[in-house]
C-alpha positions in Angstrom: -0.3 14.7 -13.9 2.7 15.8 -11.5 2.7 12.2 -9.3 5.4 11.1 -7.1 8.1 8.7 -8.7 6.8 6.0 -6.7 3.2 6.5 -7.6 4.4 7.0 -11.4 6.2 3.5 -11.1 3.5 1.6 -9.1 1.0 2.9 -12.3 3.7 1.5 -14.8 3.8 -1.9 -12.9 0.2 -2.0 -13.1 -0.2 -1.2 -16.8 2.8 -3.7 -18.0 1.7 -6.6 -15.3 -2.0 -6.5 -15.2 -2.2 -7.8 -19.0 0.4 -10.7 -18.5 -1.7 -12.0 -15.3 -4.9 -11.6 -17.5 -3.2 -14.3 -19.5 -2.2 -16.8 -16.8 -4.1 -20.4 -17.0 -7.7 -20.9 -15.7 -6.9 -22.8 -12.6 -4.3 -20.0 -11.3 -5.8 -16.7 -13.0 -8.7 -16.7 -10.5 -7.0 -17.4 -7.6 -3.1 -15.9 -7.6 -3.6 -14.0 -10.3 -6.6 -11.9 -9.0 -4.7 -12.0 -6.2 -1.6 -10.3 -7.2 -3.9 -7.9 -9.4 -5.7 -6.9 -6.3 -2.6 -6.3 -4.0 -0.9 -4.2 -6.9 -4.3 -1.8 -7.3 -4.2 -1.9 -3.5 -0.8 -0.7 -3.1 -1.3 2.1 -5.5 -3.9 3.1 -3.8 -2.1 3.0 -0.4 0.6 5.1 -1.7 -1.8 7.8 -3.0 -3.8 8.0 0.4 0.3 7.7 2.0 1.0 11.1 -0.1 -2.2 13.2 1.6 -2.2 11.5 4.7 -1.2 13.7 7.8 -0.2 10.3 9.5 2.0 8.8 6.9 4.7 6.2 8.6 1.6 3.5 9.5 0.5 3.6 6.1 3.9 3.6 4.7 4.5 0.2 6.7 1.3 -1.4 5.7 2.6 -0.6 2.5 5.6 -2.6 3.0 4.5 -5.2 3.9 2.2 -5.5 1.0 4.8 -5.1 -0.9 7.0 -7.9 0.3 3.5 -10.4 -0.4 3.7 -8.7 -3.8 7.3 -10.3 -4.3 6.5 -13.5 -2.8 3.5 -14.1 -5.1 5.4 -13.2 -8.4 8.0 -15.8 -6.9 5.3 -18.2 -7.1 4.3 -17.3 -10.4 8.1 -18.7 -11.4 8.0 -21.3 -8.9 4.9 -22.7 -10.8 6.6 -21.7 -14.2 3.9 -19.4 -15.5 6.4 -16.5 -15.8 9.7 -16.9 -17.4 12.6 -15.8 -15.6 13.5 -12.6 -17.7 10.0 -11.7 -17.2 10.6 -12.3 -13.4 13.8 -10.6 -13.4 11.3 -7.5 -14.8 9.0 -7.4 -12.4 11.4 -7.9 -10.1 13.6 -4.8 -10.7 10.4 -3.0 -10.7 9.2 -3.9 -7.5 12.7 -3.9 -6.1 12.8 -0.3 -7.5 9.5 1.0 -5.8 11.0 -1.0 -2.5 13.9 1.5 -2.6 11.9 4.6 -2.7 9.5 3.4 -0.2 12.0 2.6 2.2 13.6 6.2 1.6 9.5 7.9 2.1 10.0 5.9 5.7 13.3 6.9 6.4 12.2 10.2 5.9 9.3 10.1 7.5 11.6 8.7 10.5 13.7 11.7 10.6 10.6 14.5 10.4 
């Protein structure tokens, strides 16, 4: 498949992150864990929709907001000691990389 790099990065993040989230303790798995999983899938779906949309900019702004929510949800996992600092750094790098690509896409759309 010939996906945009941001879509592939999001796909890779989901493949890495969801198995970890599925192993959260029960009291967090069905609350915060499920919210993060849903946020990840919504992000991937939104990126794919934005790729084929005529009016991309509003969709990209919404995706940027979703990504910021994902950052905070992930930080909560660290705060609750449900995610190691090493894993938090790893997932943070991936989220930031997606954010950089998304920011570039937004800039490109503004220029058009």
